[in-house]
Structures are given as structure tokens and as C-alpha cells.
N, C-alpha and C positions, 0 to 999 in steps of 0.2 A: 473588658471594658465591652461593654451588650452596648451594641448598636440599635435606635429606635428600627420599631417594625415599622412600614408602611405600606400601603396597595398599591399597586403597580399602577393601577387604572388613575390614579391620582397624578402621575407622571410619565406616562407614555400612551400611545395607540398601536394597536397592533391592527394589521391590515390583509388581507386575505392577496395573494397572488393572483397570477392568470390561469384558468379554465382552459388549457390548450389541446390541440385535436393532436395526436399521431401525425397528420399526413401532414403537418410544417414542420416536422422535423425532420430536416435537409443533410445533406453532406456537410453542405457550407455555407457560409452568409454570415455577415457583420452582426448580426444577432445573438445572442449565446443565453440560450436561460438555464436558470441555476434554480434548481431544489431540495429535494428532500437526497438526491443524484450526490450534493456536491455538499451532503452532512457527513462530515468523522463524528461516528458514537464518541458522546460524552463532549465534542465541543470541539468545534473548528472545520478550517472549508479544504475541503479536498483537492488538488490541486487539477488542472483538465477534466474536470467534471462535468462544464457547461456542455449541454446542447445547442448544434446549429439551431437556428427559429427562420423561418421564413412566413407567419400568419402575422396574422393584427393584433394589436397592443394597444394600451394606452397610456399617455403620461405617467401618470401613477405608478403601475403598472416597472418604471424603470428603477434599477437602485444605482448606488453610485460606488464608490469608495467608503470602506468606513462604514456602509450601513451595516447594522445587525440583524441575523433571520433567527427565528424561533420554526424549530420544525415541529408542523403540530398535526403531522400523520405518520404513522410508523407499521410495515407490513413486515418486520421483523418477528420474528420467533422470542427473543427475551426483549421487545423492547426497546432495544440500548439506543436509538435513535430518537425516539419521542420528548420534546420537550428540551433538546440537544441544540446548541447553537452554536452560529459560525456567524463572520465578518466578511464582508466583502473584500477581495483582495486589494492593492492599489494599482493590478494591473491584465490583463487579461490580453488574450490577441483578440477581442471581440471591442468593436466601437462600441456596443451595447449591451450592456445588463440589461434584461428582464428578471424578474421573477414567477415561479409557479404556482397554483391551488396548493399546493400539499405543504407550504410554508406562509406564515406570518411574518413582514416586512414592520420593524418597530419603530414607530419613530414619535420621538423624545416631544412632551411638552413643558418640560422643564430643566431642562441640559442640565442649566447651572447649577442644578440641587444634585442631582440624578443624571452620573453620566451612561451614556448608551453601553460603553467598552464596560464600568462594573457590571452593568447587567449583561451582556456577553460572561463575563467573568465567572461571577454569582453564580450561571445556569451550568459551568463546568464543575460546578460542584454535585457529585451525586445527588446524596439529600434533598435538594431540591429541584431536582429534574425527577426523586420519584415520588416529591413533593404535589408535582407539577402533572404530571402523568397521573395519581390518581384522581384528574376531576375528567376521565377520556371519557369515551361515550360507545364508543364501538368494544368489538371483540377482534373478530382477524383483523379486521381494519379497524386502527386507533388515531383517536383525533382527540386535539382542546382547540378550545374555543376564544377568541379573543375573549367573550364574556367569563370566562375560566380563570385565563390571563391578568386582566383589570383585576380578580378579588383576593390575588395571593401576596400574599401578607411576607413579605420579604424583609432583610435586615439591611439600613441604608446610614453608612456614615457618615461623616461631616468631608466636604468636596477633596478635603487636602488629603485625606485618609484614603479617601476613593482613587484620587491620583496615583498615591505610596501603594496602596497593593498594582495596579494598574500598571507601574512602572514594574515592581521586582520580576511580577509573573510575563511582561514583554519582556526581558531580559533572558527569561526562560527560554518563553518563545525560538527568542531568536535566534540562541543559541543551537537549539535542534533545529531549524530550520539551514541553520548554517552549516549542521554535521549532515542534512540530508542534501544540501547540495553539493559537496563535498563527493559523499558517497557517488552520486550520479557523475560527477566528474570521473570520479576513480574505473565505475564502472562504465563509463561509454571507452576510457582510454584501453579497456581489456578490453572491446568490442573492437574499434580500431585497428590493434595490432593482430586480433584475430579474421577481421575479415581482410588484410591483407595480405596476412600471410596463407590464410590459409582457404577464404571466396574468393578474393581474385586474384591471386597468386602473381600478386606484384615482384617478388624477389626471380620471381621463373621468369618473367615478363623482362624484367632489367637486365637478365642473364640473356636471356635470348636475344638481347641486341649488340650483348659485349660491354654492358653499364655494372657498374657494380650495385648493388640493395643500398639505397638509401638508408643512411644511417643503422646500417648495421656489421657488424664485424666483421673478421675475414672467416674465422672460426665457424661460426652462421652461415654463411654466404654460402659457404664448401658447400655447403649437407641442400642447399639445393639444386635441382636440376634446372637445366640451363635450356629446356624443351620440353614440347608438350607431346601428348600421345592424342589420336582424335577417336572418340567411340562416338554412336550413338546418342549417349548421354552428354558430347559435348565433348569439350579437350579437359585433359587432367594432364599435370604433371608426370614428365616424364617416369616412371617406377611407383606412382600411388595406385592403388590398387581401391576398389570397388567391392564392396562387400555387404550383404545384410547387416543394421545392425543388432541381431541376434546372435551373430558371430565378432562382434568387436568389443561391445558394450558391456556391462553386468549389474542387469539393473530386477527388481522385485516389486511387490506392491504391498501394499498392507491390510488393512482388517478391524475391525469395532469390536469392542467385547460387549458382552451383551451390557444394557445401562441399569438393567434390572438388580444385576447384582453388586450391593455397595464396596465390594472388596476387589472390586478393580476400578475404583473411583477416584476424584481428589487425593492421586498422588503427588511426587513433586517429577515425576519425567513427564515430560510433553510429550503431548499428543497432535499430531498436525491432518487439520481438514484444511480442503482449498478453502473453507469459508476464512481462516486467519490467515491464508496470502491474500485475501480480496482483502481484508482489513489491513494488515501489513505496511509500515507507512519505510522500508524500503527490503532489497533482497534478498536479507537474510534474517533469520528465523532465529529468533530467543527468548518468545514467549506466543505460550498458546491462550487459548481460552478455556481448555480444558486438559487435565493432567492426568494420570494414568497410578498407580500403583505398580510395584512390586508383579503382583500377581495378572494386575489389567496386562502388562508388556508385555506375559509369557502366555498371552491368551493371541498374541500376536505372530503369525508363522517369520516375519523379517525382523522381530525384535527390536532393540534400539538401534538407529541408525550411526553412524559415529558423526562426529563434527564434522564438517565439509562434507557432508555428504548433499547430492542436489537434486531438488524434487521436484515436477512435471504433475501438474493437477491432469487428471486426465481424464475428467469429468464434471461439468455442471461448476462452470464451465471448464474447458480445454483451454491452456494455456497457459497458468498462470506458472512461473519457475520461480524457484529459492532454494540459500546455499543454509544447511544446519547449521548457526552457531553457539548449537551447543547441542548435544545428544537426543532423539527425536527420535517417538515412533509415530508413523501414520497412518490415517484409515487408508478402504479402500478407493478413492479416491486419487490415485497416485500411481504414477512408474516412477520408481526409485532411482536412485544413482547413488548405494554405497561408495562412501572415498574408497578411492582406487590409484596407487601409483603410476599406472599404465596412461592413463588420461586425468590430468591434471582438474581441479575443482571449475577452473572458468575456462578450460577449455570443455568440459560439458556444457558446462552453465552458458557458454555463446554458442554454444555446435548447435543448441538447440532453440536456442530465441532465431539464427540464421535459419532452421529449416522446421520452424512451424511452419508454413505454407504447408509442408508435407506432411506433416502432424494430422493436422487438420484435414487434408485430403485425403488420408486414413480412416479415418474416425467412421464413426454408421451411431445408432442407435434409433429411438422413439419420439420422446415427448425431451428426454437431452439429448446431445451428442456426445458420444464416448471413444475413447482408443484402445481397443482392448491389447494387451500387451505383445498378443498374437503378431495384430496389425502393425503392432509402433517396429517388432520384431522384421518385419520384411520390408522395412525401409532401405533402400540402397546411402552409403554413406564411403565418402573417401576414407582410405587409410594411409594417412602423411609418413613421411619417414620416421619413425619413433624419434629419432636422438631430435627431431624440429620440436615433436610435442614436447618432451620434455624441456629443452631453454624454454618455451613458451609459458610452462609453468614454474621454471623459475623465476621470469621474468615477472611475471604477476603475482607472484605469491605474496612479498608485501603491499599488492594491493589488496588480494584477500584479508589479508592478516588487519590491515589497516580497516577496509569493508567491518567483519569482525567487532572491530575494536567500538567503531560511529553507531553501531546498532543497538549495543550493549549501555555503549552512553546514553544513548537515546531513550533506551529503557529507564534508565536507573535519570536521567531528569525527567523524564514526564510520570517518575512513580514520586518523586519528591516535588515534580508540579501539584499533584492531585494533592497529598499532602498539609503541604503549604497553604495551599487556596484555599483549602477546607480551617482552617486552623485561621489565615489573615480573614476570609467572611461570617468564620465566630469571634473577631474581635480579639484576637488574642496575640499581640501584634508587638514584637520587637521594643524594648525600650526607645531604641534608634530610631527604629521609623515613628514613634508617638512623639518624640522631639521634634523631628521632621515636620 
């Protein structure tokens, strides 16, 4: 079914946002600024991406729930953000949201004929983003003008078909968001237990008061001491030792095979970079932007890290932490912890988060902060009773399994959505949708 081709300018206006000064970005404000940092490459809104803003703005800079935004500027190497769209969410922590000059607000002039949500979905299809991006005018920083948008020819089905497409894609989006929400809750649960046992020492405090640790069986409770040792580093449970990380954990770095040798690239092995983690939608890595061949993997000393290895980005920036949901090689921007029986995956993951301030404090560097493996190894850490760590691993293993399942399912859903949306926009509708 071929849809009629129309010019966007006949149905929408596109208005540039606020050109703000960095001095007005503050730590806290009732006004949040959305812009290029709020754009998920390919389409979608990046949660908690708003910047607190304290400067002046005009009423026309305000955006509301359901408004569609087109990203008109891109400083990424692959241009993955340019021409992408996102919708303002129903709620954020800000009373007012305004939008920056890096993006354009979509203002419908004939919403009864051309749904803004359909426009949002239209530019989630790569070929239409690419077509739009060909009109850019810059080199290092590329831009799309409102005039360029006005002239874009796009397919426009009838209103009922638009609604059907929007509804189907919305159902997939909602399932993905539900999975993300469940994953966050599972991650938070693992953190709560970790903090209770290994940071706040709640079971030890309870026993020191002659009480039974809350929610803990007798066998596990017996493993915790009932007193503390004091030292210059503070109190710690009696019998738990303090030692440098290099004497406790096993960790390694990665590398980058020559990008000039095609024999190393476009294979089937994941090759993770900090950039992959920055764009990742969960804590489990199951997909990467680039992949290596068998020969490429052999060029990296750490080779393929097994499933359940823990990855810490050690530069540009420091602090992304992820769990390998599939075997993966890594570049030189990581300190990685291959899966090890002595230290369960979620123990390592949460240890890194709880000690991130120490990790960053041990970093150095010029243009970009970096923590070396040597500096990392000199950070001190407690060594709990091994049996307690083992029980924590057993307790959280089902959480880890479900986290990996959710991440893999979301990748499958996103891939399905990509292909389905392209088909629907091209007019390849199932018969049932046509009848509706």
C-alpha cells in the first residue's frame, strides 16, 4: 500500500530552542533543560538527562508532555543523533521543562491530518533520518535547519492507519520500558542487600545488641561476628581483614586491534568500549557497536571475557559499570573482572558502585581522567568471611539471571521494532491492521 508523499512544512512548524549560557546550569532548580543529551540515538528520550537551569527563558521555550523534538545538531562521529526524535515524557522531577538550541520543537499545524506521534515514529526509521541528515550544512558539528525540515517529502497514511501504527509501536515501547523498570528494581534489590551486609554491617550491629539479624536464617546469621574491630580506617566486623585490591580480585585490561586491518573487524564477537556502555539501556551488555573476528580477538591479550564478567570503564569517562551478558572482548578503556567463583558477579558489580568515590579519587591524567590498573590495585578493601560472600552470590544469582534475560529480550524487541516500523511506514501493513 503506497502512501501519499507530503511536505513536512505543510503540516508542521519547527522552532529552535533556547541558546543558553553554561553559567546558568546549576546543581538544583525547578526548571530542567532538555536538548541533545536527552536524545537516544535513533529515537527516544533519555531518562534523567535534564539539566537544572536557573537562567532566563521565554514561554515559547517551554515544552509539555507529548511534545515531539527533532535533534538538529550532532557532534558524534557517526552522526547517530542527527535527525533523531524524542517525545517529552509525562512526568519528570522538574516543574517546568524548556528545550535548548540544539534541537527543534515540532509544532503541528494540522494535527487532525498528520499526528505528531506518527512524525516521531517516522524519524525512528533510519532511511528517513539519513535522508534528513543529507541536508546538513556543517562538518565537525552538523546541523539541520527548519527550512530543510520543511522541504522533506515523507509518506503520510490516513489518520486511522497512523493511529494503528502508533498503537502497535507504543505497545512494544511499553514492554521495553516495563522490562527496564523491572531490571532497575532487581539491581536496586541486589544493592540493598550488599549495602546492608558489606557496608552498613547491619547483621553485625544486630548481633552486637543481642538481636537476631532481620530477615536472615539462623545458619547465615551465625557467619556474621557480633563485634567490631577499630582502626584508623574506621570500624570493621571482627575478623574481616583489610587488603589492597590487587591482593583480592583478579582483573585485566583490553586493547584495540589495528583498525586498518579488515581481517580483524566485522566478525561476530562483541567488542565493548566505554561508548557502548554510555549508550546502553541497562546494566547488562548484550550488544556492541563493533564486532571482532577470531583473528581480531587474538590481538587482545585478555581475549574474550566470559559471560558474567564485570566491566569498569577506566577512562573517558571513569565509572560505567556493566555485566557481560555474552562473551566479549574489551578495549583499553576498561578494568575488567573475568568471572571468578570466589567473588560473585553482583558482589563485584556492587562493590565497584559502593567504592566509586575511592576509584575516582585514585585517578589521574590530563585532558581525560583515567585510573590505571596499578592505582586501582592499591585501593584498600575489606575481605568478608568467604562463606558470607558465597551466600550473597547464591541469593542474588536468580536476580542476575533475570537481569540477563530482560536485557536480551529488550534487544530482541528493539530489533523487531526497527524492522516492523520500517515495514509499516513503507505501507506493508498486515491485513488485520488494514481492516481496523
